[in-house]
C-alpha positions as CSV (number, residue, x, y, z in Angstrom):
1,X,108.9,142.4,24.0
2,X,109.3,138.7,24.7
3,X,108.6,137.5,28.3
4,X,111.6,136.5,30.5
5,X,112.0,132.7,30.5
6,X,114.3,131.0,33.0
7,X,115.5,127.4,33.1
8,X,117.1,126.1,36.3
9,X,119.5,123.2,36.4
10,X,120.1,122.0,40.0
11,X,116.9,122.2,41.9
12,X,118.2,121.7,45.5
13,X,117.8,124.3,48.3
14,X,119.6,127.2,46.5
15,X,118.2,126.5,43.1
16,X,114.7,126.4,44.4
17,X,115.2,129.4,46.6
18,X,115.9,131.4,43.5
19,X,112.9,129.8,41.7
20,X,110.6,130.7,44.5
21,X,111.9,134.3,44.7
22,X,111.5,134.8,40.9
23,X,107.9,133.7,41.2
24,X,107.2,135.6,44.4
25,X,108.3,138.9,42.8
26,X,106.6,138.1,39.5
27,X,109.9,138.3,37.6
28,X,108.9,135.2,35.6
29,X,105.5,133.6,34.9
30,X,105.0,130.1,36.3
31,X,104.8,128.5,32.8
32,X,108.0,130.3,31.8
33,X,110.1,128.8,34.7
34,X,111.6,125.4,33.7
35,X,113.1,122.9,36.1
36,X,115.7,120.8,34.4
37,X,116.3,117.1,35.3
38,X,119.4,115.1,34.4
39,X,117.4,112.0,33.4
40,X,113.8,110.7,33.2
41,X,113.8,109.5,36.8
42,X,115.1,112.8,38.1
43,X,112.4,114.6,36.1
44,X,109.7,112.4,37.6
45,X,111.0,113.3,41.1
46,X,110.9,117.0,40.3
47,X,107.4,116.8,38.9
48,X,106.2,115.1,42.1
49,X,107.8,117.7,44.3
50,X,106.8,120.7,42.1
51,X,103.7,119.7,40.3
52,X,102.8,123.3,39.2
53,X,106.1,123.9,37.3
54,X,107.3,122.7,33.9
55,X,110.0,120.0,34.1
56,X,112.1,118.6,31.3
57,X,115.4,116.9,30.7
58,X,118.4,118.8,29.5
59,X,117.6,119.0,25.8
60,X,116.3,121.2,22.9
61,X,113.7,122.9,25.2
62,X,116.6,124.8,26.9
63,X,117.1,126.8,23.7
64,X,113.9,128.7,24.3
65,X,114.9,130.2,27.6
66,X,116.4,133.6,28.2
67,X,118.4,132.8,31.3
68,X,119.9,129.4,32.3
69,X,120.7,129.2,36.0
70,X,123.2,126.5,36.9
71,X,123.0,125.5,40.5
72,X,124.4,121.9,40.6
73,X,127.2,121.0,43.0
74,X,130.6,122.0,41.6
75,X,131.8,118.4,41.3
76,X,128.8,117.6,39.1
77,X,129.3,120.4,36.6
78,X,131.4,118.5,34.1
79,X,128.9,115.7,33.9
80,X,126.1,118.1,32.9
81,X,128.2,120.6,30.8
82,X,128.2,118.5,27.7
83,X,124.4,118.3,27.6
84,X,124.0,122.0,28.0
85,X,126.8,122.7,25.5
86,X,124.8,120.9,22.9
87,X,121.6,123.0,23.3
88,X,122.7,126.5,24.4
89,X,122.1,129.3,21.9
90,X,124.4,132.3,21.4
91,X,122.1,134.9,22.8
92,X,121.2,133.1,26.1
93,X,122.6,134.2,29.4
94,X,124.1,131.5,31.7
95,X,124.3,132.3,35.4
96,X,126.4,129.9,37.6
97,X,126.0,129.8,41.4
98,X,128.5,127.0,41.8
99,X,131.4,127.8,44.2
100,X,134.9,127.9,42.8
101,X,134.3,127.4,39.1
102,X,135.7,130.4,37.2
103,X,134.1,132.1,34.2
104,X,136.9,130.9,31.9
105,X,136.1,127.3,32.7
106,X,132.4,127.8,32.4
107,X,132.9,129.3,29.0
108,X,135.2,126.6,27.9
109,X,133.2,123.6,29.0
110,X,129.9,125.1,27.9
111,X,131.2,126.5,24.6
112,X,129.4,129.6,25.4
113,X,130.5,133.2,26.0
114,X,127.6,135.0,27.8
115,X,128.4,133.7,31.3
116,X,128.0,135.2,34.8
117,X,129.3,133.7,38.0
118,X,127.5,134.4,41.3
119,X,128.1,133.5,44.9
120,X,125.0,133.6,47.1
121,X,124.6,132.5,50.7
122,X,122.0,130.5,52.5
123,X,119.9,133.4,53.9
124,X,118.7,133.7,50.3
125,X,116.3,131.0,51.4
126,X,114.5,133.7,53.4
127,X,115.0,136.5,50.9
128,X,117.7,138.0,53.1
129,X,120.8,136.8,51.2
130,X,123.8,138.7,49.8
131,X,125.2,137.6,46.4
132,X,128.5,138.7,44.8
133,X,128.7,138.3,41.1
134,X,131.0,138.9,38.1
135,X,130.4,138.7,34.4
136,X,132.4,137.8,31.3
137,X,133.4,140.8,29.1
138,X,131.0,139.6,26.4
139,X,127.9,140.1,28.7
140,X,126.0,143.2,27.6
141,X,124.9,145.9,30.1
142,X,121.2,145.1,29.6
143,X,121.9,141.4,30.4
144,X,124.0,142.4,33.5
145,X,121.1,144.5,34.8
146,X,118.6,141.7,34.1
147,X,120.7,139.2,36.1
148,X,121.2,141.7,38.9
149,X,117.5,142.2,39.2
150,X,117.0,138.4,39.4
151,X,119.7,138.0,42.1
152,X,118.2,140.8,44.2
153,X,115.0,138.8,44.5
154,X,116.8,136.7,47.2
155,X,118.1,139.7,49.1
156,X,120.9,142.0,47.9
157,X,123.7,141.7,45.3
158,X,127.0,143.4,44.6
159,X,128.8,143.4,41.2
160,X,132.5,142.8,41.2
161,X,134.5,143.7,38.1
162,X,137.4,141.6,39.5
163,X,136.2,138.0,39.3
164,X,139.1,136.8,41.6
165,X,137.3,138.6,44.5
166,X,134.5,136.0,44.3
167,X,136.7,133.6,46.3
168,X,136.9,136.3,49.0
169,X,133.1,136.6,48.8
170,X,132.9,132.9,49.3
171,X,135.1,133.2,52.4
172,X,133.3,136.3,53.9
173,X,129.6,135.9,53.1
174,X,129.2,132.6,51.3
175,X,130.6,130.6,54.3
176,X,129.8,133.4,56.7
177,X,126.5,132.1,58.0
178,X,128.4,129.0,59.3
179,X,130.8,131.2,61.3
180,X,127.8,133.0,62.8
181,X,126.1,129.7,63.8
182,X,129.4,128.4,65.2
183,X,129.7,131.5,67.5
184,X,126.0,131.2,68.5
185,X,126.4,127.6,69.3
186,X,129.5,128.3,71.5
187,X,127.7,131.0,73.4
188,X,124.7,128.8,73.9
189,X,126.9,126.0,75.3
190,X,128.6,128.6,77.5
191,X,125.2,129.7,78.8
192,X,124.5,126.1,79.8
193,X,127.8,125.8,81.6
194,X,126.9,129.0,83.5
195,X,123.7,127.4,84.8
196,X,120.9,128.0,82.2
197,X,118.8,125.2,80.6
198,X,119.4,124.6,76.9
199,X,116.1,126.4,76.0
200,X,116.8,129.5,78.2
201,X,120.4,129.8,76.9
202,X,119.1,129.5,73.4
203,X,116.6,132.3,73.9
204,X,119.1,134.6,75.5
205,X,121.7,134.2,72.8
206,X,119.4,134.2,69.8
207,X,117.5,137.3,70.9
208,X,120.7,139.0,71.8
209,X,122.1,138.3,68.3
210,X,118.9,139.5,66.7
211,X,118.8,142.7,68.7
212,X,122.5,143.4,68.2
213,X,122.2,143.0,64.5
214,X,119.3,145.5,64.2
215,X,121.1,148.0,66.4
216,X,124.2,147.7,64.2
217,X,122.2,148.0,61.1
218,X,120.2,151.0,62.3
219,X,123.1,152.9,63.9
220,X,125.5,155.3,62.4
221,X,128.2,154.1,64.9
222,X,131.0,151.8,63.9
223,X,131.3,148.4,65.5
224,X,134.2,149.7,67.7
225,X,131.9,152.5,68.9
226,X,129.1,150.1,69.7
227,X,131.5,147.8,71.6
228,X,132.7,150.8,73.6
229,X,129.1,151.7,74.5
230,X,128.7,148.3,76.1
231,X,132.2,147.8,77.6
232,X,132.5,150.2,80.4
233,X,136.0,150.5,81.9
234,X,136.7,147.9,84.5
235,X,133.3,146.2,83.8
236,X,132.1,142.7,82.9
237,X,132.2,143.2,79.1
238,X,135.8,144.5,79.2
239,X,136.8,141.4,81.2
240,X,135.3,139.2,78.5
241,X,136.9,141.1,75.6
242,X,140.3,140.8,77.4
243,X,139.9,137.1,77.3
244,X,138.9,137.1,73.6
245,X,142.0,139.2,72.8
246,X,144.3,136.9,74.8
247,X,142.9,134.0,72.9
248,X,143.5,135.8,69.5
249,X,139.9,135.3,68.5
250,X,140.0,138.0,65.8
251,X,143.2,136.4,64.3
252,X,141.6,133.0,64.4
253,X,138.6,134.2,62.5
254,X,140.9,135.8,59.9
255,X,142.9,132.6,59.6
256,X,139.7,130.6,59.0
257,X,138.4,133.0,56.4
258,X,141.7,132.9,54.6
259,X,141.5,129.1,54.6
260,X,138.0,129.3,53.1
261,X,139.3,131.6,50.4
262,X,142.2,129.3,49.6
263,X,139.9,126.3,49.4
264,X,137.6,128.2,47.0
265,X,140.6,128.9,44.8
266,X,141.6,125.2,44.9
267,X,138.2,124.2,43.8
268,X,138.7,126.1,40.6
269,X,141.5,123.7,39.5
270,X,139.9,120.4,40.6
């Protein structure tokens, strides 16, 4: 059985998060993980930053790799697609983690059928991400399982037969960390307005968020039940929740997530 070989195009934060996870879990041997540069100068930069990994320009070497992970910015895809198209082989699996670019466009611009599209999020940098992914009909079950195993190296993954749901994945979990940070930041600022120093407000909010997450994750109770356990009738939490409801906080979050989903759909046609 031939060893798994992976080539990565787009070696920024997310591309390298996947590279490090593949190596950490021994899913690929170091000599079998290729970092692809767009030109000679870019390759030199990659070699300097990652001296223990093979580096090459997009070219014939790509043909010898089992999986090609495309992690460039969506707006840069068309500029690299032609180079990949010239060297991809029929049996290779291409996995895109670019937001908004549908499988049909990937297949068309790459001239390649075995394509999967995935939407990770930034906690993948810590091995705690969640990735939604879909596959072209031509992708075989063994290839699907192989890619699922790779994606799980950065946390967890969920396969979606309906590719259109990936725009919703983008809105819920792909952009989700930013919503969380936004709420944390607002609570920290509120803490300062209530009299705490920046450091004390930060400690109170971050530890509260951490503990609340673990309680939610470990409990069999629903979020509504957990809220009720904190919000005693006529108490302080109930007073705060009443203000959130008056300000339509839940509706505002929904509107923002719908806007993110709409923008993901727009990106597909740009």
